[in-house]
Each structure stands twice: as structure tokens, then as C-alpha cells.
C-alpha positions as semicolon CSV with decimal commas, in nm:
position;residue;x (nm);y (nm);z (nm)
1;X;22,804;-6,751;15,002
2;X;22,675;-6,897;14,664
3;X;22,317;-6,825;14,568
4;X;22,301;-7,033;14,293
5;X;22,525;-7,246;14,046
6;X;22,632;-7,090;13,714
7;X;22,366;-7,308;13,513
8;X;22,078;-7,194;13,747
9;X;22,175;-6,814;13,695
10;X;22,015;-6,770;13,340
11;X;21,706;-6,592;13,344
12;X;21,558;-6,645;13,692
13;X;21,264;-6,438;13,835
14;X;21,376;-6,267;14,140
15;X;21,125;-6,072;14,395
16;X;21,359;-5,793;14,532
17;X;21,200;-5,658;14,860
18;X;21,376;-5,337;14,970
19;X;21,208;-5,045;15,131
20;X;21,495;-4,777;15,033
21;X;21,390;-4,687;14,652
22;X;21,756;-4,584;14,581
23;X;21,893;-4,902;14,715
24;X;21,587;-5,116;14,538
25;X;21,631;-4,939;14,188
26;X;22,026;-4,991;14,167
27;X;21,995;-5,362;14,251
28;X;21,712;-5,413;14,042
29;X;21,879;-5,231;13,745
30;X;22,182;-5,435;13,819
31;X;22,015;-5,751;13,792
32;X;21,800;-5,662;13,500
33;X;22,123;-5,571;13,302
34;X;22,237;-5,955;13,409
35;X;21,952;-6,077;13,247
36;X;21,723;-6,135;13,536
37;X;21,364;-6,085;13,553
38;X;21,314;-5,881;13,865
39;X;20,975;-5,788;14,054
40;X;21,005;-5,523;14,300
41;X;20,847;-5,482;14,644
42;X;20,847;-5,226;14,901
43;X;20,760;-5,422;15,213
44;X;20,686;-5,776;15,337
45;X;20,301;-5,725;15,267
46;X;20,351;-5,599;14,914
47;X;20,588;-5,911;14,874
48;X;20,312;-6,176;14,991
49;X;20,076;-6,001;14,765
50;X;20,284;-6,045;14,467
51;X;20,355;-6,435;14,559
52;X;19,976;-6,459;14,613
53;X;19,909;-6,314;14,282
54;X;20,074;-6,586;14,111
55;X;20,367;-6,493;13,905
56;X;20,650;-6,769;13,886
57;X;20,932;-6,627;14,140
58;X;21,229;-6,822;14,175
59;X;21,408;-6,640;14,470
60;X;21,328;-6,372;14,726
61;X;21,597;-6,124;14,825
62;X;21,482;-5,943;15,106
63;X;21,629;-5,693;15,355
64;X;21,611;-5,862;15,690
65;X;21,533;-5,519;15,863
66;X;21,228;-5,412;15,687
67;X;21,023;-5,185;15,908
68;X;20,739;-5,303;16,143
69;X;20,607;-5,647;16,225
70;X;20,637;-5,731;15,859
71;X;21,003;-5,744;15,848
72;X;21,222;-5,986;15,639
73;X;21,244;-6,261;15,878
74;X;20,840;-6,293;15,908
75;X;20,853;-6,276;15,504
76;X;21,096;-6,566;15,496
77;X;20,904;-6,764;15,723
78;X;20,592;-6,708;15,555
79;X;20,763;-6,816;15,205
80;X;20,893;-7,131;15,368
81;X;20,559;-7,219;15,478
82;X;20,353;-7,129;15,189
83;X;20,580;-7,117;14,877
84;X;20,822;-7,399;14,978
85;X;20,993;-7,409;14,623
86;X;21,110;-7,049;14,642
87;X;21,453;-6,974;14,782
88;X;21,482;-6,691;15,019
89;X;21,804;-6,477;15,073
90;X;21,785;-6,224;15,363
91;X;22,045;-5,943;15,366
92;X;22,130;-5,661;15,607
93;X;22,399;-5,432;15,515
94;X;22,427;-5,272;15,182
95;X;22,741;-5,468;15,089
96;X;22,538;-5,785;15,166
97;X;22,260;-5,680;14,920
98;X;22,517;-5,589;14,676
99;X;22,711;-5,918;14,681
100;X;22,414;-6,120;14,651
101;X;22,288;-5,917;14,347
102;X;22,648;-5,950;14,186
103;X;22,646;-6,336;14,241
104;X;22,375;-6,379;14,005
105;X;22,561;-6,178;13,735
106;X;22,902;-6,317;13,703
107;X;23,126;-6,595;13,820
108;X;23,476;-6,589;13,989
109;X;23,674;-6,306;14,058
110;X;23,458;-6,032;13,886
111;X;23,214;-6,043;14,165
112;X;23,410;-5,837;14,418
113;X;23,506;-5,580;14,156
114;X;23,139;-5,527;14,039
115;X;23,028;-5,547;14,397
116;X;23,255;-5,261;14,489
117;X;23,162;-5,046;14,188
118;X;22,802;-5,100;14,257
119;X;22,833;-5,018;14,628
120;X;23,003;-4,703;14,554
121;X;22,743;-4,598;14,303
122;X;22,457;-4,655;14,558
123;X;22,640;-4,476;14,836
124;X;22,689;-4,183;14,596
125;X;22,338;-4,192;14,511
126;X;22,254;-4,194;14,881
127;X;22,461;-3,918;14,985
128;X;22,318;-3,709;14,699
129;X;21,963;-3,759;14,838
130;X;22,097;-3,665;15,193
131;X;22,260;-3,334;15,068
132;X;21,954;-3,258;14,889
133;X;21,723;-3,332;15,154
134;X;21,940;-3,125;15,422
135;X;21,729;-2,798;15,528
136;X;21,846;-2,470;15,410
137;X;22,058;-2,281;15,696
138;X;21,814;-2,058;15,892
139;X;21,858;-1,690;15,927
140;X;21,770;-1,469;16,237
141;X;21,419;-1,330;16,223
142;X;21,397;-1,005;16,031
143;X;21,753;-1,024;15,915
144;X;21,860;-0,970;15,537
145;X;22,096;-1,197;15,364
146;X;22,449;-1,046;15,347
147;X;22,543;-0,939;14,982
148;X;22,871;-1,066;14,843
149;X;23,130;-0,789;14,787
150;X;23,299;-0,766;14,447
């Protein structure tokens, strides 16, 4: 899937709609490093507010699986009705999100290599978040922790 032709890739404004802060941050950083202007939104409601506020947006990249009635499909329908000149790309999996972001940055064979690296980086950050949020093991009430023997 090609999002745009090479001559259209130079300095476009992307509205990135993604609920997961780690995924959104990594994709936005990647797009900015490629020279794109990025506006970030957490939800369809926030994305619509950005679009109504008036900054020039060329493309909306949105997670199709945004929570609630304000999902990516509803946002895409709204954009197509009210902002017909803006392209919309809906994504689902992490690999799709990364592939779309990478297509804005490079041409040809480099897309797959960049995508693999970005997916690995995001997966590592997600795993670290999961590890840090894992609850500490519980001990029995009144039990004292064992000391290590030297």
C-alpha cells in the first residue's frame, strides 16, 4: 500500500490518532525525523477538535480500533464528510501502523528494514512498560522476607 508519491512526501502535516502513548510517541518521532509535521491526538473526539480548530492537515493516520463509539471508522466517516480534501489511513496492527509511517519517510527497499527496526523498538518499549507495571509478588500476611545467605 502506498500512501503518497515521492514528490508528495515532502513536508506534509500528519494528524496521528493513537490511544497508546508509547506507540503514538514512537510513530510521531519517526515521522518528525523524516521531516513531517505531526499533530498528535489520543481519540477521535480530540482529532475532530484539532480538525475543527483549523490547522492545515494533509492526512489522518488513525487506529481503527480506538475505544468506544468514537473509533477510527467513525472518525474516517466524519473526515470524509466534513474535510474531503484530507486523506485518511486506518491502521489496525502495530506492523500496519509502522508500515504506513515508514512509507512517508523512504522509498523502495528501505521501507521494510526501517519498519522492522521501528516495530522492534516499539515492542521493546511496550514490554518494558508491561514489566514495570507488573505487580510485586505477594507474601503471606505476617511473613517476613527471607534473607539471602552469604
